[in-house]
PLY file of the C-alpha trace (Angstrom):
ply
format ascii 1.0
element vertex 393
property float x
property float y
property float z
element edge 392
property int vertex1
property int vertex2
end_header
-15.50 -30.08 -31.34
-19.08 -31.27 -31.84
-20.62 -31.13 -35.32
-22.89 -28.14 -34.52
-19.80 -26.17 -33.50
-17.95 -27.23 -36.66
-20.88 -26.10 -38.80
-21.00 -22.83 -36.89
-17.34 -22.09 -37.69
-17.89 -22.72 -41.40
-21.08 -20.66 -41.35
-19.33 -17.73 -39.66
-16.62 -17.85 -42.32
-19.02 -17.76 -45.25
-21.79 -15.57 -43.81
-19.46 -12.91 -42.42
-17.85 -12.46 -45.81
-21.11 -12.67 -47.75
-22.61 -9.96 -45.56
-20.07 -7.47 -46.93
-20.93 -8.12 -50.59
-22.91 -4.88 -51.02
-19.75 -2.76 -50.75
-18.10 -1.17 -53.77
-15.20 -2.93 -55.49
-12.09 -1.25 -56.84
-8.98 -3.00 -58.13
-9.76 -5.90 -55.82
-9.15 -8.96 -57.99
-5.87 -10.14 -59.56
-6.36 -13.06 -61.99
-3.49 -15.23 -63.22
-2.68 -18.34 -65.24
0.29 -20.70 -65.03
1.73 -23.70 -66.82
4.63 -26.00 -65.95
6.34 -29.14 -67.14
8.30 -31.32 -64.71
10.54 -34.39 -64.55
11.22 -36.55 -61.48
13.75 -39.38 -61.54
11.96 -41.27 -58.71
8.40 -39.99 -58.39
7.24 -42.81 -56.10
10.29 -42.61 -53.80
11.44 -46.20 -54.30
14.69 -47.60 -52.94
15.96 -49.62 -55.91
15.11 -51.46 -59.12
13.74 -54.46 -57.23
11.27 -52.27 -55.34
10.30 -50.54 -58.58
9.69 -53.86 -60.33
7.49 -55.04 -57.45
5.45 -51.82 -57.19
5.41 -50.55 -60.78
6.08 -53.62 -62.91
9.13 -51.90 -64.39
12.55 -50.72 -63.27
11.91 -47.27 -64.77
11.15 -45.03 -61.77
11.04 -41.69 -63.61
8.00 -39.71 -64.72
7.21 -36.44 -66.46
4.03 -34.44 -66.07
2.42 -31.12 -66.93
0.51 -28.82 -64.59
-1.84 -26.00 -65.55
-3.66 -23.56 -63.28
-5.91 -20.52 -63.46
-6.97 -18.46 -60.50
-7.63 -15.13 -58.92
-6.30 -13.44 -55.80
-8.47 -11.03 -53.86
-7.64 -8.19 -51.49
-10.73 -6.16 -50.64
-10.43 -3.08 -48.41
-13.75 -2.09 -46.84
-13.11 0.91 -44.64
-11.21 -0.67 -41.72
-12.14 -4.22 -42.72
-10.09 -6.39 -45.11
-11.34 -9.44 -47.00
-8.67 -11.49 -48.75
-8.57 -14.84 -50.47
-7.90 -16.80 -53.60
-9.58 -19.30 -55.91
-7.61 -21.61 -58.18
-8.43 -24.57 -60.39
-5.64 -26.81 -61.67
-5.09 -29.75 -63.99
-2.17 -32.20 -63.73
-1.47 -34.70 -66.52
1.06 -37.52 -66.17
2.80 -38.91 -69.25
3.04 -42.56 -68.16
0.67 -43.01 -65.22
-2.32 -41.34 -66.83
-4.68 -42.92 -64.30
-3.43 -40.34 -61.80
-4.44 -37.34 -63.94
-6.63 -35.08 -61.86
-8.34 -31.71 -61.58
-7.63 -29.95 -58.30
-8.63 -26.74 -56.60
-7.48 -24.35 -53.89
-10.05 -22.01 -52.34
-9.67 -19.67 -49.37
-11.44 -16.67 -47.84
-10.45 -14.60 -44.81
-11.98 -11.57 -43.15
-9.72 -9.41 -40.97
-12.28 -7.57 -38.89
-12.11 -4.61 -36.53
-14.77 -3.26 -34.17
-13.92 0.19 -32.84
-10.38 0.05 -31.42
-11.05 -2.58 -28.75
-12.04 -5.76 -30.61
-10.37 -7.26 -33.67
-9.59 -10.62 -35.21
-10.00 -12.80 -38.27
-12.30 -15.54 -39.52
-11.86 -17.74 -42.55
-12.40 -20.96 -44.44
-10.44 -22.96 -47.02
-10.90 -26.02 -49.22
-8.07 -27.70 -51.12
-7.99 -30.78 -53.38
-4.67 -32.21 -54.50
-2.94 -35.54 -55.16
-1.69 -37.20 -51.97
2.10 -37.68 -51.64
3.68 -41.06 -52.37
5.95 -41.21 -49.32
4.17 -44.16 -47.70
2.18 -45.73 -50.55
5.08 -45.82 -53.06
2.56 -46.73 -55.77
0.71 -44.85 -58.53
-2.50 -44.52 -56.51
-4.94 -41.83 -57.65
-5.59 -40.82 -54.05
-6.94 -37.27 -53.96
-6.57 -35.49 -50.65
-9.25 -32.99 -49.60
-8.34 -30.61 -46.78
-11.02 -28.31 -45.36
-10.35 -25.78 -42.63
-12.26 -23.11 -40.74
-10.96 -20.77 -38.06
-11.84 -17.76 -35.94
-9.54 -15.62 -33.78
-10.35 -12.58 -31.67
-8.28 -10.08 -29.70
-9.72 -7.93 -26.93
-7.67 -4.84 -26.11
-6.78 -4.36 -22.43
-4.40 -1.44 -22.99
-1.83 -0.33 -25.56
0.46 -3.24 -24.70
-1.78 -6.18 -23.76
-4.63 -8.04 -25.45
-6.68 -11.14 -24.62
-6.68 -13.76 -27.40
-9.36 -16.42 -28.01
-9.54 -18.75 -31.00
-10.83 -21.97 -32.48
-10.18 -23.93 -35.66
-11.17 -27.19 -37.30
-9.43 -29.24 -40.01
-10.88 -32.17 -41.95
-8.66 -34.33 -44.17
-10.32 -36.85 -46.50
-8.63 -39.48 -48.72
-10.48 -40.46 -51.89
-8.90 -43.86 -52.56
-11.20 -46.52 -51.06
-10.37 -49.67 -53.05
-8.92 -52.54 -50.96
-6.22 -53.49 -50.21
-4.73 -50.02 -50.75
-7.59 -47.95 -49.32
-6.31 -44.79 -47.65
-9.50 -43.93 -45.75
-8.00 -45.11 -42.46
-5.94 -41.89 -42.50
-8.97 -39.58 -42.74
-8.69 -37.30 -39.73
-10.61 -34.50 -38.02
-8.71 -32.11 -35.75
-10.57 -29.55 -33.64
-8.63 -26.99 -31.60
-9.30 -24.22 -29.09
-6.75 -21.70 -27.82
-6.67 -18.88 -25.29
-4.02 -16.55 -23.93
-2.53 -13.08 -23.99
-0.73 -10.96 -26.59
1.96 -8.43 -25.71
2.85 -5.70 -28.22
6.18 -3.93 -27.85
6.64 -0.19 -28.54
8.32 -1.13 -31.86
5.44 -3.34 -33.00
6.78 -6.80 -32.16
4.21 -9.29 -30.83
4.44 -12.11 -28.28
1.47 -14.45 -27.81
1.40 -16.54 -24.62
-1.06 -19.30 -25.46
-2.58 -22.55 -24.25
-4.12 -24.79 -26.89
-6.03 -28.07 -26.78
-6.59 -30.20 -29.89
-8.73 -33.30 -30.35
-7.88 -35.67 -33.20
-10.06 -38.55 -34.35
-10.23 -40.91 -37.32
-13.88 -41.24 -38.44
-13.27 -44.15 -40.84
-11.56 -46.42 -38.31
-13.54 -49.17 -36.59
-11.85 -48.49 -33.24
-10.70 -45.36 -31.43
-7.18 -46.72 -31.05
-5.47 -43.59 -32.42
-7.86 -40.92 -31.12
-5.82 -38.36 -29.18
-5.92 -35.13 -27.22
-2.97 -32.75 -27.51
-2.04 -29.87 -25.21
0.32 -27.09 -26.31
1.51 -24.42 -23.90
4.01 -21.83 -25.01
4.72 -18.64 -26.89
4.33 -17.47 -30.48
6.32 -14.42 -31.49
7.10 -12.00 -34.29
10.08 -9.96 -33.12
11.72 -7.13 -35.05
15.18 -7.51 -33.54
16.93 -4.82 -35.60
16.28 -2.87 -38.77
17.67 -5.78 -40.79
16.83 -8.76 -38.60
13.51 -10.39 -37.80
12.80 -13.43 -35.59
9.51 -15.30 -35.70
8.18 -18.62 -34.57
6.59 -20.63 -31.79
7.94 -22.63 -28.88
5.70 -25.06 -26.99
5.71 -27.79 -24.43
3.52 -30.40 -26.11
1.72 -33.30 -24.49
-0.25 -35.74 -26.66
-2.37 -38.39 -24.93
-3.74 -41.52 -26.61
-6.32 -42.87 -24.13
-6.69 -46.19 -25.98
-3.02 -46.73 -26.88
-0.98 -45.11 -24.14
2.29 -46.48 -25.52
1.97 -43.79 -28.21
1.82 -40.88 -25.72
4.24 -38.02 -26.32
5.57 -35.24 -24.10
8.31 -32.79 -25.08
9.29 -29.55 -26.76
7.96 -28.64 -30.20
8.28 -25.47 -32.20
9.72 -23.55 -35.11
12.04 -20.53 -34.98
12.98 -18.57 -38.09
15.54 -15.78 -38.43
15.43 -13.44 -41.44
18.38 -11.20 -42.18
17.95 -8.56 -44.87
21.66 -8.35 -45.56
21.39 -5.88 -48.45
18.65 -4.44 -50.62
19.16 -7.43 -52.93
20.00 -10.28 -50.54
17.87 -11.97 -47.88
19.03 -14.89 -45.73
16.82 -17.19 -43.66
17.71 -19.82 -41.06
14.97 -21.99 -39.54
15.09 -24.71 -36.90
12.06 -26.82 -36.05
10.69 -29.82 -34.17
7.15 -30.94 -35.01
4.76 -33.86 -34.73
3.51 -35.19 -38.08
0.44 -37.41 -37.92
0.17 -40.32 -40.36
-0.77 -43.92 -39.56
1.49 -46.68 -40.86
1.69 -50.35 -39.91
4.03 -49.52 -37.01
3.38 -45.90 -35.99
0.71 -43.20 -35.79
2.99 -40.15 -35.96
6.61 -39.08 -36.20
8.77 -36.42 -34.55
10.55 -34.42 -37.24
13.34 -32.07 -36.26
15.51 -30.22 -38.69
17.20 -27.11 -39.94
16.82 -25.20 -43.20
18.82 -22.38 -44.75
17.65 -20.16 -47.59
19.28 -17.38 -49.59
17.36 -15.07 -51.95
19.38 -12.90 -54.31
17.94 -10.27 -56.65
20.71 -10.50 -59.22
19.13 -7.90 -61.53
15.77 -6.23 -61.95
14.68 -9.31 -63.89
16.63 -12.23 -62.38
16.07 -13.79 -58.94
17.93 -16.78 -57.49
16.66 -18.74 -54.47
18.82 -21.44 -52.89
17.33 -23.71 -50.21
18.95 -26.49 -48.20
17.29 -28.65 -45.57
18.25 -31.53 -43.29
15.76 -33.46 -41.16
15.80 -36.32 -38.68
12.49 -38.20 -38.57
11.89 -40.34 -35.49
8.93 -42.70 -35.82
7.39 -43.39 -32.44
7.20 -47.12 -33.04
8.58 -50.54 -32.22
10.94 -51.54 -33.70
12.50 -48.08 -33.56
12.75 -46.42 -36.97
14.77 -43.28 -37.64
15.19 -41.61 -41.04
17.38 -38.75 -42.23
16.31 -36.59 -45.17
18.49 -34.04 -46.96
17.18 -31.84 -49.77
18.64 -28.99 -51.81
16.94 -26.85 -54.43
17.72 -23.91 -56.71
15.01 -21.67 -58.17
16.01 -19.29 -60.96
13.31 -16.75 -61.81
13.27 -14.45 -64.81
10.78 -11.57 -65.18
10.06 -11.88 -68.89
7.53 -9.04 -68.91
6.05 -6.83 -66.21
3.46 -9.47 -65.28
5.05 -12.58 -66.78
7.63 -14.69 -64.97
9.54 -17.86 -65.87
10.94 -20.18 -63.17
13.43 -23.02 -63.50
13.57 -25.18 -60.36
16.01 -28.03 -59.75
15.91 -30.21 -56.63
17.74 -33.21 -55.20
16.70 -35.30 -52.21
18.32 -38.20 -50.34
16.66 -40.18 -47.55
18.38 -42.80 -45.39
16.29 -45.12 -43.22
17.03 -48.04 -40.93
13.76 -49.62 -42.13
13.87 -51.92 -45.14
12.96 -50.36 -48.51
12.36 -46.88 -47.08
15.59 -45.24 -48.28
15.51 -43.39 -51.59
16.99 -40.57 -53.66
15.57 -38.41 -56.42
16.35 -35.57 -58.78
13.70 -33.29 -60.22
13.48 -30.30 -62.50
10.54 -28.04 -63.33
10.08 -25.24 -65.86
7.11 -22.98 -65.18
5.46 -19.87 -66.61
3.17 -17.55 -64.64
1.24 -14.63 -66.07
-0.83 -12.15 -64.05
-3.48 -9.86 -65.49
0 1
1 2
2 3
3 4
4 5
5 6
6 7
7 8
8 9
9 10
10 11
11 12
12 13
13 14
14 15
15 16
16 17
17 18
18 19
19 20
20 21
21 22
22 23
23 24
24 25
25 26
26 27
27 28
28 29
29 30
30 31
31 32
32 33
33 34
34 35
35 36
36 37
37 38
38 39
39 40
40 41
41 42
42 43
43 44
44 45
45 46
46 47
47 48
48 49
49 50
50 51
51 52
52 53
53 54
54 55
55 56
56 57
57 58
58 59
59 60
60 61
61 62
62 63
63 64
64 65
65 66
66 67
67 68
68 69
69 70
70 71
71 72
72 73
73 74
74 75
75 76
76 77
77 78
78 79
79 80
80 81
81 82
82 83
83 84
84 85
85 86
86 87
87 88
88 89
89 90
90 91
91 92
92 93
93 94
94 95
95 96
96 97
97 98
98 99
99 100
100 101
101 102
102 103
103 104
104 105
105 106
106 107
107 108
108 109
109 110
110 111
111 112
112 113
113 114
114 115
115 116
116 117
117 118
118 119
119 120
120 121
121 122
122 123
123 124
124 125
125 126
126 127
127 128
128 129
129 130
130 131
131 132
132 133
133 134
134 135
135 136
136 137
137 138
138 139
139 140
140 141
141 142
142 143
143 144
144 145
145 146
146 147
147 148
148 149
149 150
150 151
151 152
152 153
153 154
154 155
155 156
156 157
157 158
158 159
159 160
160 161
161 162
162 163
163 164
164 165
165 166
166 167
167 168
168 169
169 170
170 171
171 172
172 173
173 174
174 175
175 176
176 177
177 178
178 179
179 180
180 181
181 182
182 183
183 184
184 185
185 186
186 187
187 188
188 189
189 190
190 191
191 192
192 193
193 194
194 195
195 196
196 197
197 198
198 199
199 200
200 201
201 202
202 203
203 204
204 205
205 206
206 207
207 208
208 209
209 210
210 211
211 212
212 213
213 214
214 215
215 216
216 217
217 218
218 219
219 220
220 221
221 222
222 223
223 224
224 225
225 226
226 227
227 228
228 229
229 230
230 231
231 232
232 233
233 234
234 235
235 236
236 237
237 238
238 239
239 240
240 241
241 242
242 243
243 244
244 245
245 246
246 247
247 248
248 249
249 250
250 251
251 252
252 253
253 254
254 255
255 256
256 257
257 258
258 259
259 260
260 261
261 262
262 263
263 264
264 265
265 266
266 267
267 268
268 269
269 270
270 271
271 272
272 273
273 274
274 275
275 276
276 277
277 278
278 279
279 280
280 281
281 282
282 283
283 284
284 285
285 286
286 287
287 288
288 289
289 290
290 291
291 292
292 293
293 294
294 295
295 296
296 297
297 298
298 299
299 300
300 301
301 302
302 303
303 304
304 305
305 306
306 307
307 308
308 309
309 310
310 311
311 312
312 313
313 314
314 315
315 316
316 317
317 318
318 319
319 320
320 321
321 322
322 323
323 324
324 325
325 326
326 327
327 328
328 329
329 330
330 331
331 332
332 333
333 334
334 335
335 336
336 337
337 338
338 339
339 340
340 341
341 342
342 343
343 344
344 345
345 346
346 347
347 348
348 349
349 350
350 351
351 352
352 353
353 354
354 355
355 356
356 357
357 358
358 359
359 360
360 361
361 362
362 363
363 364
364 365
365 366
366 367
367 368
368 369
369 370
370 371
371 372
372 373
373 374
374 375
375 376
376 377
377 378
378 379
379 380
380 381
381 382
382 383
383 384
384 385
385 386
386 387
387 388
388 389
389 390
390 391
391 392
């Protein structure tokens, strides 16, 4: 996607929403604040004491930190149009590695638009700043990750069952840490995508989108175009109400990724994500998800990985005030590299929520993760716990 087109997408997102600003507001904004304190036994995901001593200068791999946030959610009904979004600013303070303290933000706006009964769609933009994960750096680097997106989708009604779908989106990811030898700028990436296809709507309201999508990925900070790629996805996205208590949603694609300057990295195969929700009772919801995705990140031996896994979640409304959420996940991560590297990651978490007051909630979250890798120093395990308070106004 050329720069003029990228700018056009962002402009459409902002200008379309700004053009509606003369309308009346009523109960549109929902502000909130939150605070949390957390402990992680292995924040930098290190394998053992020797790795910790080499990377941190100590065998103590644990860290505690505090996170604070204030924001507002918006849901603005303008006749048949809906504008939604949120704005949040956050502050994270680490107890030991204070050099990583940062102020982040999360901004998003979306306009769900409708013209007569024939043309509808959505357009939006987002901007998020957060601390980059430590999975590959394994060091206390203050690398802030900026992710900016813009998108537009439109549906043209053919009849009561069929619609034509056209869409485009752009994503820019920028790493802030530029100091050698640990600069992360080589992983800055721009991804521009276009999609087209058809949507089928069943009499009960389920939707099936038959889509073709092309995505172009490039790394603007790299001296060569070695990892520039074009990806083609052809498949179906669906949201199917199977029964009164069961819902299936997801996407299933045949994906082909071509690297013109490093053809040994080419990929062709099935990708997708299928989730089943079962509303067993009025107080219990179960979810089972299977997935296979490409995750793009450049390391010394690979430019992406193929992650396939399964997750299971149970949500139980124990009382009017107490909610318990149990989540388990197992993944196999295949790095498309030589020598061949394969990891297995298993995580389990429990979230206990208590509604202290009508608009005040306390959450206690405990998590454990174990990763096994056939690559040296890439196995790890961790335990974490977080206590958080959220208050809406």
